[in-house]
Biopython code that builds the backbone (N, CA, C, O; Angstrom):
import numpy as np
from Bio.PDB.StructureBuilder import StructureBuilder

atoms = [
    (1, "MET", "N", (1.047, -1.437, -0.332)),
    (1, "MET", "CA", (0.237, -0.382, 0.138)),
    (1, "MET", "C", (0.932, 1.359, -0.252)),
    (1, "MET", "O", (2.062, 1.563, 0.190)),
    (2, "PHE", "N", (0.570, 1.979, -0.675)),
    (2, "PHE", "CA", (1.533, 3.090, -1.000)),
    (2, "PHE", "C", (0.202, 4.688, -1.066)),
    (2, "PHE", "O", (-0.952, 4.698, -1.494)),
    (3, "ALA", "N", (0.965, 5.728, -0.501)),
    (3, "ALA", "CA", (-0.209, 7.154, -0.273)),
    (3, "ALA", "C", (0.851, 8.372, -0.963)),
    (3, "ALA", "O", (2.074, 8.406, -0.828)),
    (4, "VAL", "N", (0.011, 9.323, -1.718)),
    (4, "VAL", "CA", (0.656, 10.321, -2.180)),
    (4, "VAL", "C", (-0.041, 11.569, -0.665)),
    (4, "VAL", "O", (-1.153, 11.970, -0.324)),
    (5, "ILE", "N", (1.246, 11.744, -0.224)),
    (5, "ILE", "CA", (0.703, 13.020, 0.768)),
    (5, "ILE", "C", (1.799, 14.081, 0.176)),
    (5, "ILE", "O", (2.738, 14.030, -0.618)),
    (6, "GLU", "N", (1.191, 15.037, 0.965)),
    (6, "GLU", "CA", (1.334, 16.472, 0.707)),
    (6, "GLU", "C", (2.073, 17.638, 1.533)),
    (6, "GLU", "O", (1.464, 17.984, 2.545)),
    (7, "THR", "N", (2.941, 18.114, 1.344)),
    (7, "THR", "CA", (3.880, 18.553, 2.621)),
    (7, "THR", "C", (4.590, 20.130, 2.360)),
    (7, "THR", "O", (5.500, 19.885, 1.569)),
    (8, "GLY", "N", (4.602, 21.115, 2.548)),
    (8, "GLY", "CA", (5.284, 22.083, 1.874)),
    (8, "GLY", "C", (5.037, 22.370, 0.465)),
    (8, "GLY", "O", (6.113, 22.722, -0.021)),
    (9, "GLY", "N", (4.241, 22.380, -0.291)),
    (9, "GLY", "CA", (3.710, 22.528, -1.393)),
    (9, "GLY", "C", (3.964, 21.517, -2.342)),
    (9, "GLY", "O", (3.500, 21.515, -3.482)),
    (10, "LYS", "N", (4.843, 20.497, -1.774)),
    (10, "LYS", "CA", (5.018, 19.134, -2.418)),
    (10, "LYS", "C", (4.270, 18.151, -2.767)),
    (10, "LYS", "O", (3.133, 18.140, -2.296)),
    (11, "GLN", "N", (4.492, 17.557, -3.262)),
    (11, "GLN", "CA", (3.874, 16.094, -3.224)),
    (11, "GLN", "C", (4.688, 14.760, -3.053)),
    (11, "GLN", "O", (5.382, 14.436, -4.016)),
    (12, "TYR", "N", (4.688, 14.100, -2.153)),
    (12, "TYR", "CA", (5.269, 12.969, -2.265)),
    (12, "TYR", "C", (5.206, 11.356, -2.236)),
    (12, "TYR", "O", (5.949, 11.162, -1.273)),
    (13, "LYS", "N", (4.917, 10.432, -2.543)),
    (13, "LYS", "CA", (4.907, 8.945, -3.145)),
    (13, "LYS", "C", (5.411, 8.242, -1.871)),
    (13, "LYS", "O", (6.621, 8.154, -1.663)),
    (14, "VAL", "N", (4.735, 7.868, -1.235)),
    (14, "VAL", "CA", (5.545, 7.154, 0.028)),
    (14, "VAL", "C", (4.505, 5.729, 0.276)),
    (14, "VAL", "O", (3.380, 5.524, -0.180)),
    (15, "GLN", "N", (5.378, 4.840, 1.201)),
    (15, "GLN", "CA", (4.632, 3.829, 1.938)),
    (15, "GLN", "C", (5.966, 3.443, 3.268)),
    (15, "GLN", "O", (7.083, 3.897, 3.519)),
    (16, "TYR", "N", (5.154, 2.463, 3.806)),
    (16, "TYR", "CA", (6.197, 2.244, 4.971)),
    (16, "TYR", "C", (7.216, 1.829, 5.190)),
    (16, "TYR", "O", (7.381, 0.624, 5.002)),
    (17, "GLY", "N", (8.215, 2.562, 5.627)),
    (17, "GLY", "CA", (9.719, 2.216, 5.886)),
    (17, "GLY", "C", (10.697, 3.517, 4.951)),
    (17, "GLY", "O", (11.918, 3.382, 4.880)),
    (18, "ASP", "N", (10.081, 4.581, 4.367)),
    (18, "ASP", "CA", (10.604, 5.271, 3.314)),
    (18, "ASP", "C", (10.876, 6.397, 4.022)),
    (18, "ASP", "O", (10.185, 6.965, 4.868)),
    (19, "VAL", "N", (12.547, 6.812, 3.357)),
    (19, "VAL", "CA", (12.676, 7.973, 4.351)),
    (19, "VAL", "C", (12.672, 9.192, 3.256)),
    (19, "VAL", "O", (13.142, 9.026, 2.131)),
    (20, "ILE", "N", (12.114, 10.399, 3.676)),
    (20, "ILE", "CA", (11.992, 11.427, 2.391)),
    (20, "ILE", "C", (12.648, 12.862, 3.360)),
    (20, "ILE", "O", (12.518, 13.264, 4.516)),
    (21, "TYR", "N", (13.024, 13.085, 2.739)),
    (21, "TYR", "CA", (13.191, 15.335, 3.254)),
    (21, "TYR", "C", (12.340, 15.756, 2.198)),
    (21, "TYR", "O", (12.191, 15.514, 1.000)),
    (22, "VAL", "N", (11.696, 16.672, 3.321)),
    (22, "VAL", "CA", (10.853, 17.103, 3.059)),
    (22, "VAL", "C", (11.210, 18.547, 3.411)),
    (22, "VAL", "O", (12.333, 18.786, 3.857)),
    (23, "GLU", "N", (9.977, 19.889, 3.170)),
    (23, "GLU", "CA", (10.264, 21.425, 3.470)),
    (23, "GLU", "C", (10.431, 21.469, 5.272)),
    (23, "GLU", "O", (9.564, 20.869, 5.908)),
    (24, "LYS", "N", (11.133, 21.920, 5.757)),
    (24, "LYS", "CA", (11.573, 22.343, 7.414)),
    (24, "LYS", "C", (9.845, 22.110, 8.448)),
    (24, "LYS", "O", (8.978, 22.936, 8.162)),
    (25, "LEU", "N", (9.586, 21.353, 9.221)),
    (25, "LEU", "CA", (8.536, 21.053, 9.626)),
    (25, "LEU", "C", (8.500, 21.778, 10.842)),
    (25, "LEU", "O", (9.714, 21.730, 11.041)),
    (26, "ASN", "N", (8.062, 22.414, 11.816)),
    (26, "ASN", "CA", (7.855, 22.536, 13.069)),
    (26, "ASN", "C", (7.886, 21.212, 14.372)),
    (26, "ASN", "O", (6.853, 20.706, 14.810)),
    (27, "ALA", "N", (8.795, 20.962, 14.669)),
    (27, "ALA", "CA", (8.588, 19.520, 15.101)),
    (27, "ALA", "C", (9.922, 19.174, 16.131)),
    (27, "ALA", "O", (10.849, 19.915, 16.456)),
    (28, "GLU", "N", (9.812, 18.617, 16.279)),
    (28, "GLU", "CA", (11.217, 18.295, 17.536)),
    (28, "GLU", "C", (11.611, 17.031, 16.805)),
    (28, "GLU", "O", (10.740, 16.362, 16.249)),
    (29, "GLU", "N", (13.288, 16.561, 16.772)),
    (29, "GLU", "CA", (13.486, 15.128, 16.657)),
    (29, "GLU", "C", (12.706, 14.058, 17.010)),
    (29, "GLU", "O", (11.617, 14.525, 17.344)),
    (30, "GLU", "N", (12.698, 12.707, 17.121)),
    (30, "GLU", "CA", (12.185, 11.866, 17.599)),
    (30, "GLU", "C", (10.558, 11.713, 17.610)),
    (30, "GLU", "O", (9.919, 10.667, 17.723)),
    (31, "SER", "N", (9.981, 13.266, 17.438)),
    (31, "SER", "CA", (8.887, 13.269, 17.760)),
    (31, "SER", "C", (7.737, 12.823, 16.328)),
    (31, "SER", "O", (8.254, 12.810, 15.211)),
    (32, "GLU", "N", (6.468, 12.534, 16.432)),
    (32, "GLU", "CA", (5.853, 11.849, 15.214)),
    (32, "GLU", "C", (4.489, 13.328, 14.815)),
    (32, "GLU", "O", (3.787, 14.060, 15.512)),
    (33, "VAL", "N", (4.700, 13.145, 13.420)),
    (33, "VAL", "CA", (3.859, 14.048, 12.577)),
    (33, "VAL", "C", (3.380, 13.081, 11.855)),
    (33, "VAL", "O", (3.923, 12.063, 11.425)),
    (34, "ASN", "N", (1.870, 13.645, 11.711)),
    (34, "ASN", "CA", (1.175, 13.382, 10.622)),
    (34, "ASN", "C", (0.930, 13.958, 9.326)),
    (34, "ASN", "O", (1.609, 14.981, 9.407)),
    (35, "PHE", "N", (0.446, 13.967, 8.276)),
    (35, "PHE", "CA", (0.473, 13.953, 6.864)),
    (35, "PHE", "C", (-0.877, 13.682, 6.273)),
    (35, "PHE", "O", (-1.268, 12.518, 6.363)),
    (36, "SER", "N", (-1.738, 14.646, 5.623)),
    (36, "SER", "CA", (-2.926, 14.334, 4.632)),
    (36, "SER", "C", (-2.670, 13.852, 3.664)),
    (36, "SER", "O", (-1.771, 14.490, 3.116)),
    (37, "VAL", "N", (-2.911, 13.211, 3.234)),
    (37, "VAL", "CA", (-3.250, 11.872, 1.883)),
    (37, "VAL", "C", (-4.378, 12.788, 0.920)),
    (37, "VAL", "O", (-5.391, 13.470, 1.075)),
    (38, "VAL", "N", (-3.494, 12.321, -0.139)),
    (38, "VAL", "CA", (-3.848, 13.095, -1.354)),
    (38, "VAL", "C", (-4.793, 12.067, -2.343)),
    (38, "VAL", "O", (-5.737, 12.230, -3.116)),
    (39, "ALA", "N", (-3.946, 10.868, -1.840)),
    (39, "ALA", "CA", (-4.421, 9.749, -2.360)),
    (39, "ALA", "C", (-3.952, 8.742, -2.419)),
    (39, "ALA", "O", (-2.734, 8.898, -2.513)),
    (40, "ILE", "N", (-4.286, 7.468, -2.419)),
    (40, "ILE", "CA", (-4.006, 6.463, -1.664)),
    (40, "ILE", "C", (-4.203, 4.811, -2.533)),
    (40, "ILE", "O", (-5.309, 4.533, -2.996)),
    (41, "GLY", "N", (-3.315, 4.064, -2.637)),
    (41, "GLY", "CA", (-3.393, 2.697, -3.717)),
    (41, "GLY", "C", (-3.135, 1.887, -2.835)),
    (41, "GLY", "O", (-2.655, 2.030, -1.710)),
    (42, "ASP", "N", (-3.658, 0.549, -3.694)),
    (42, "ASP", "CA", (-3.353, -0.593, -3.084)),
    (42, "ASP", "C", (-3.384, -1.909, -4.332)),
    (42, "ASP", "O", (-3.193, -1.620, -5.513)),
    (43, "GLU", "N", (-3.536, -2.748, -4.075)),
    (43, "GLU", "CA", (-3.840, -4.195, -5.281)),
    (43, "GLU", "C", (-5.135, -3.781, -5.306)),
    (43, "GLU", "O", (-5.639, -4.781, -5.816)),
    (44, "ASN", "N", (-6.127, -2.955, -5.105)),
    (44, "ASN", "CA", (-7.237, -2.841, -5.735)),
    (44, "ASN", "C", (-7.745, -1.936, -6.149)),
    (44, "ASN", "O", (-8.960, -1.762, -6.244)),
    (45, "GLY", "N", (-6.501, -0.889, -6.603)),
    (45, "GLY", "CA", (-7.195, -0.049, -7.332)),
    (45, "GLY", "C", (-6.385, 1.668, -6.302)),
    (45, "GLY", "O", (-5.801, 1.741, -5.221)),
    (46, "MET", "N", (-6.679, 2.493, -7.097)),
    (46, "MET", "CA", (-6.197, 3.941, -6.313)),
    (46, "MET", "C", (-7.769, 4.657, -5.816)),
    (46, "MET", "O", (-8.838, 4.341, -6.337)),
    (47, "LYS", "N", (-7.617, 5.657, -4.723)),
    (47, "LYS", "CA", (-9.115, 6.133, -4.161)),
    (47, "LYS", "C", (-8.069, 7.924, -4.017)),
    (47, "LYS", "O", (-7.214, 8.406, -3.274)),
    (48, "PHE", "N", (-8.691, 8.247, -4.986)),
    (48, "PHE", "CA", (-8.151, 10.121, -4.616)),
    (48, "PHE", "C", (-9.225, 10.923, -3.707)),
    (48, "PHE", "O", (-10.426, 10.741, -3.903)),
    (49, "GLY", "N", (-8.961, 11.435, -3.134)),
    (49, "GLY", "CA", (-9.779, 12.698, -2.291)),
    (49, "GLY", "C", (-9.718, 13.782, -2.976)),
    (49, "GLY", "O", (-8.921, 13.952, -3.899)),
    (50, "THR", "N", (-10.615, 14.675, -2.560)),
    (50, "THR", "CA", (-10.679, 16.001, -2.955)),
    (50, "THR", "C", (-10.915, 16.988, -1.732)),
    (50, "THR", "O", (-11.998, 17.097, -1.157)),
    (51, "PRO", "N", (-9.947, 17.580, -1.459)),
    (51, "PRO", "CA", (-8.443, 17.397, -1.900)),
    (51, "PRO", "C", (-7.668, 16.156, -1.262)),
    (51, "PRO", "O", (-6.796, 15.483, -1.813)),
    (52, "TYR", "N", (-8.304, 15.975, 0.321)),
    (52, "TYR", "CA", (-7.679, 15.045, 0.856)),
    (52, "TYR", "C", (-8.886, 13.369, 0.776)),
    (52, "TYR", "O", (-9.990, 13.218, 0.253)),
    (53, "VAL", "N", (-8.058, 12.472, 1.499)),
    (53, "VAL", "CA", (-9.610, 11.417, 1.100)),
    (53, "VAL", "C", (-9.306, 11.342, 2.817)),
    (53, "VAL", "O", (-8.300, 11.552, 3.495)),
    (54, "GLU", "N", (-10.581, 10.969, 3.105)),
    (54, "GLU", "CA", (-11.409, 10.953, 3.999)),
    (54, "GLU", "C", (-10.784, 10.048, 5.355)),
    (54, "GLU", "O", (-11.064, 8.865, 5.166)),
    (55, "GLY", "N", (-10.226, 10.189, 6.315)),
    (55, "GLY", "CA", (-9.976, 9.160, 7.448)),
    (55, "GLY", "C", (-8.734, 8.578, 7.376)),
    (55, "GLY", "O", (-8.318, 7.887, 8.305)),
    (56, "ALA", "N", (-7.870, 8.847, 6.035)),
    (56, "ALA", "CA", (-6.914, 8.348, 5.786)),
    (56, "ALA", "C", (-5.185, 9.555, 6.419)),
    (56, "ALA", "O", (-5.021, 10.749, 6.167)),
    (57, "THR", "N", (-4.456, 8.842, 7.037)),
    (57, "THR", "CA", (-3.645, 9.776, 7.014)),
    (57, "THR", "C", (-2.012, 9.037, 7.041)),
    (57, "THR", "O", (-2.188, 7.863, 6.717)),
    (58, "VAL", "N", (-1.194, 9.172, 7.184)),
    (58, "VAL", "CA", (0.090, 9.066, 6.955)),
    (58, "VAL", "C", (1.133, 9.305, 8.318)),
    (58, "VAL", "O", (1.339, 10.506, 8.493)),
    (59, "THR", "N", (1.552, 8.770, 8.917)),
    (59, "THR", "CA", (2.314, 8.669, 10.360)),
    (59, "THR", "C", (3.832, 8.370, 10.040)),
    (59, "THR", "O", (4.362, 7.505, 9.342)),
    (60, "GLY", "N", (4.202, 9.131, 10.605)),
    (60, "GLY", "CA", (5.891, 9.599, 10.388)),
    (60, "GLY", "C", (6.981, 10.306, 11.195)),
    (60, "GLY", "O", (6.976, 11.521, 11.396)),
    (61, "LYS", "N", (7.961, 9.420, 11.666)),
    (61, "LYS", "CA", (8.708, 9.941, 12.821)),
    (61, "LYS", "C", (9.873, 10.974, 12.752)),
    (61, "LYS", "O", (10.517, 10.678, 11.746)),
    (62, "VAL", "N", (10.299, 11.792, 13.217)),
    (62, "VAL", "CA", (11.037, 12.946, 12.765)),
    (62, "VAL", "C", (12.503, 12.616, 13.107)),
    (62, "VAL", "O", (12.976, 12.693, 14.241)),
    (63, "VAL", "N", (13.165, 12.243, 12.007)),
    (63, "VAL", "CA", (14.725, 11.842, 12.355)),
    (63, "VAL", "C", (15.547, 12.546, 12.891)),
    (63, "VAL", "O", (16.091, 12.506, 13.994)),
    (64, "LYS", "N", (15.671, 13.781, 11.303)),
    (64, "LYS", "CA", (16.364, 15.146, 12.095)),
    (64, "LYS", "C", (16.100, 16.019, 11.067)),
    (64, "LYS", "O", (15.732, 15.866, 9.903)),
    (65, "ASN", "N", (16.438, 17.212, 11.929)),
    (65, "ASN", "CA", (16.131, 18.786, 11.273)),
    (65, "ASN", "C", (17.667, 19.290, 10.734)),
    (65, "ASN", "O", (18.601, 19.618, 11.466)),
    (66, "GLY", "N", (17.665, 19.268, 9.708)),
    (66, "GLY", "CA", (19.013, 20.270, 9.135)),
    (66, "GLY", "C", (19.434, 21.000, 7.814)),
    (66, "GLY", "O", (18.592, 21.314, 6.972)),
    (67, "LYS", "N", (20.039, 21.117, 7.746)),
    (67, "LYS", "CA", (20.314, 22.141, 6.313)),
    (67, "LYS", "C", (21.032, 20.957, 4.984)),
    (67, "LYS", "O", (21.442, 19.799, 5.061)),
    (68, "ALA", "N", (20.937, 21.763, 4.043)),
    (68, "ALA", "CA", (21.383, 20.981, 2.686)),
    (68, "ALA", "C", (22.903, 21.585, 2.911)),
    (68, "ALA", "O", (23.372, 22.295, 3.801)),
    (69, "LYS", "N", (23.604, 20.855, 1.433)),
    (69, "LYS", "CA", (24.638, 21.476, 1.196)),
    (69, "LYS", "C", (24.077, 22.775, 0.439)),
    (69, "LYS", "O", (23.026, 23.082, -0.123)),
    (70, "LYS", "N", (25.577, 23.512, 0.768)),
    (70, "LYS", "CA", (25.605, 25.018, 0.118)),
    (70, "LYS", "C", (25.463, 25.149, -1.193)),
    (70, "LYS", "O", (25.966, 24.359, -1.992)),
    (71, "ILE", "N", (24.766, 26.158, -1.520)),
    (71, "ILE", "CA", (24.451, 26.654, -3.050)),
    (71, "ILE", "C", (25.268, 27.953, -3.404)),
    (71, "ILE", "O", (24.988, 28.901, -2.670)),
    (72, "THR", "N", (25.720, 28.073, -3.864)),
    (72, "THR", "CA", (25.955, 29.849, -4.906)),
    (72, "THR", "C", (25.113, 30.038, -5.738)),
    (72, "THR", "O", (24.846, 29.210, -6.609)),
    (73, "VAL", "N", (24.532, 31.192, -5.612)),
    (73, "VAL", "CA", (23.585, 31.940, -6.047)),
    (73, "VAL", "C", (24.733, 33.219, -6.225)),
    (73, "VAL", "O", (25.302, 33.882, -5.358)),
    (74, "PHE", "N", (24.848, 33.288, -8.167)),
    (74, "PHE", "CA", (25.838, 34.196, -8.540)),
    (74, "PHE", "C", (24.606, 35.460, -9.533)),
    (74, "PHE", "O", (23.937, 35.071, -10.489)),
    (75, "THR", "N", (24.581, 36.564, -9.135)),
    (75, "THR", "CA", (23.951, 36.819, -10.052)),
    (75, "THR", "C", (24.930, 38.676, -10.796)),
    (75, "THR", "O", (25.867, 39.168, -10.166)),
    (76, "TYR", "N", (24.321, 39.393, -12.287)),
    (76, "TYR", "CA", (24.847, 40.113, -12.223)),
    (76, "TYR", "C", (24.633, 41.227, -13.578)),
    (76, "TYR", "O", (23.757, 40.633, -14.207)),
    (77, "LYS", "N", (24.829, 42.035, -14.082)),
    (77, "LYS", "CA", (23.837, 42.541, -15.094)),
    (77, "LYS", "C", (24.552, 43.255, -15.684)),
    (77, "LYS", "O", (24.916, 44.331, -15.210)),
    (78, "ALA", "N", (25.048, 42.675, -17.265)),
    (78, "ALA", "CA", (25.721, 43.036, -18.018)),
    (78, "ALA", "C", (26.242, 44.144, -18.729)),
    (78, "ALA", "O", (25.345, 44.574, -19.454)),
    (79, "LYS", "N", (27.573, 44.988, -18.887)),
    (79, "LYS", "CA", (28.065, 45.909, -19.502)),
    (79, "LYS", "C", (27.368, 46.999, -18.203)),
    (79, "LYS", "O", (26.976, 48.103, -18.580)),
    (80, "LYS", "N", (27.243, 46.644, -16.734)),
    (80, "LYS", "CA", (26.710, 47.055, -15.761)),
    (80, "LYS", "C", (28.075, 47.466, -14.384)),
    (80, "LYS", "O", (27.975, 48.274, -13.461)),
    (81, "ASN", "N", (28.811, 46.896, -14.607)),
    (81, "ASN", "CA", (29.820, 46.366, -13.513)),
    (81, "ASN", "C", (29.120, 46.089, -12.465)),
    (81, "ASN", "O", (29.437, 46.790, -11.503)),
    (82, "SER", "N", (28.151, 45.218, -12.233)),
    (82, "SER", "CA", (27.012, 45.127, -11.109)),
    (82, "SER", "C", (26.891, 43.452, -10.858)),
    (82, "SER", "O", (26.427, 42.617, -11.634)),
    (83, "LYS", "N", (27.399, 43.274, -9.668)),
    (83, "LYS", "CA", (27.809, 41.442, -9.295)),
    (83, "LYS", "C", (27.392, 41.397, -7.598)),
    (83, "LYS", "O", (27.495, 42.266, -6.732)),
    (84, "ARG", "N", (26.947, 40.166, -7.552)),
    (84, "ARG", "CA", (26.550, 40.059, -6.326)),
    (84, "ARG", "C", (26.736, 38.380, -6.081)),
    (84, "ARG", "O", (26.732, 37.731, -7.128)),
    (85, "LYS", "N", (26.817, 37.991, -5.449)),
    (85, "LYS", "CA", (27.393, 36.265, -4.838)),
    (85, "LYS", "C", (26.970, 36.276, -3.336)),
    (85, "LYS", "O", (27.241, 37.011, -2.386)),
    (86, "MET", "N", (26.377, 35.423, -3.465)),
    (86, "MET", "CA", (25.404, 34.653, -2.150)),
    (86, "MET", "C", (25.640, 33.359, -2.097)),
    (86, "MET", "O", (26.013, 32.759, -3.105)),
    (87, "GLY", "N", (25.431, 32.653, -0.742)),
    (87, "GLY", "CA", (25.466, 31.319, -1.023)),
    (87, "GLY", "C", (23.737, 31.614, -0.480)),
    (87, "GLY", "O", (23.118, 32.675, -0.399)),
    (88, "HIS", "N", (23.208, 29.831, -0.090)),
    (88, "HIS", "CA", (22.335, 29.376, 0.308)),
    (88, "HIS", "C", (22.105, 28.142, 0.945)),
    (88, "HIS", "O", (22.503, 27.189, 0.275)),
    (89, "ARG", "N", (21.662, 27.894, 1.876)),
    (89, "ARG", "CA", (21.897, 26.218, 2.522)),
    (89, "ARG", "C", (20.254, 26.022, 2.906)),
    (89, "ARG", "O", (19.863, 26.397, 4.011)),
    (90, "GLN", "N", (19.161, 25.313, 1.772)),
    (90, "GLN", "CA", (17.750, 25.061, 2.392)),
    (90, "GLN", "C", (17.774, 24.056, 3.424)),
    (90, "GLN", "O", (18.419, 23.018, 3.278)),
    (91, "PRO", "N", (16.897, 24.390, 4.784)),
    (91, "PRO", "CA", (16.468, 23.992, 5.662)),
    (91, "PRO", "C", (15.904, 22.380, 4.942)),
    (91, "PRO", "O", (15.771, 22.118, 3.747)),
    (92, "TYR", "N", (15.649, 21.471, 6.152)),
    (92, "TYR", "CA", (14.591, 20.259, 5.414)),
    (92, "TYR", "C", (14.881, 19.345, 6.925)),
    (92, "TYR", "O", (15.784, 19.154, 7.740)),
    (93, "THR", "N", (13.517, 18.967, 6.673)),
    (93, "THR", "CA", (12.962, 17.362, 8.029)),
    (93, "THR", "C", (13.388, 15.947, 6.968)),
    (93, "THR", "O", (12.924, 15.424, 5.954)),
    (94, "LYS", "N", (14.399, 15.755, 7.778)),
    (94, "LYS", "CA", (14.382, 14.088, 7.032)),
    (94, "LYS", "C", (13.061, 13.185, 8.149)),
    (94, "LYS", "O", (12.993, 13.548, 9.323)),
    (95, "VAL", "N", (12.529, 12.551, 7.864)),
    (95, "VAL", "CA", (10.878, 11.796, 7.495)),
    (95, "VAL", "C", (10.870, 10.858, 7.515)),
    (95, "VAL", "O", (10.771, 10.478, 6.348)),
    (96, "GLN", "N", (10.952, 9.346, 8.740)),
    (96, "GLN", "CA", (10.764, 8.113, 8.620)),
    (96, "GLN", "C", (9.171, 7.720, 8.242)),
    (96, "GLN", "O", (8.370, 8.456, 8.817)),
    (97, "ILE", "N", (8.836, 7.149, 7.762)),
    (97, "ILE", "CA", (7.371, 6.724, 7.325)),
    (97, "ILE", "C", (6.769, 5.202, 7.901)),
    (97, "ILE", "O", (6.822, 4.065, 7.432)),
    (98, "GLU", "N", (6.074, 5.875, 9.367)),
    (98, "GLU", "CA", (5.821, 4.659, 10.261)),
    (98, "GLU", "C", (4.748, 3.920, 10.170)),
    (98, "GLU", "O", (4.525, 2.914, 10.844)),
    (99, "ALA", "N", (3.884, 4.502, 9.140)),
    (99, "ALA", "CA", (2.243, 4.090, 8.794)),
    (99, "ALA", "C", (1.415, 4.658, 7.924)),
    (99, "ALA", "O", (1.311, 5.884, 7.924)),
    (100, "VAL", "N", (0.799, 3.997, 7.174)),
    (100, "VAL", "CA", (0.158, 4.244, 6.241)),
    (100, "VAL", "C", (-1.314, 4.013, 6.376)),
    (100, "VAL", "O", (-1.935, 3.356, 5.540)),
    (101, "ASN", "N", (-1.800, 4.482, 7.293)),
    (101, "ASN", "CA", (-3.496, 4.371, 7.679)),
    (101, "ASN", "C", (-4.835, 4.720, 6.818)),
    (101, "ASN", "O", (-5.610, 5.633, 7.105)),
    (102, "ALA", "N", (-4.970, 3.844, 5.729)),
    (102, "ALA", "CA", (-6.284, 4.049, 5.417)),
    (102, "ALA", "C", (-7.660, 3.759, 5.506)),
    (102, "ALA", "O", (-8.474, 4.426, 4.868)),
]
sb = StructureBuilder()
sb.init_structure("model")
sb.init_model(0)
sb.init_chain("A")
sb.init_seg("    ")
for serial, (resi, resn, name, xyz) in enumerate(atoms, 1):
    if name == "N":
        sb.init_residue(resn, " ", resi, " ")
    sb.init_atom(name, np.array(xyz, "f"), 0.0, 1.0, " ", f" {name:<3s}", serial, name[0])
structure = sb.get_structure()
């Protein structure tokens, strides 16, 4: 059984035991989080919600809160002697899927 969840403006296809990296959640490490389910599927077929499936949830455990590798952002304007170099590290939350409840 798998489910499609929505968090941080993105959708993820998950099943039991998956480890996913999502946009930073407001949760401590080792705590549980629940996600709303957009679609759920098994060997009998798919069930889609409008916008969410009633009574279906996905439970996950927060493994870690961290920051991704640094990327370099460089902007410039040609022929204007204008340039700017910045770095950015996107925060994330690492979540392990514990249960898919239909």
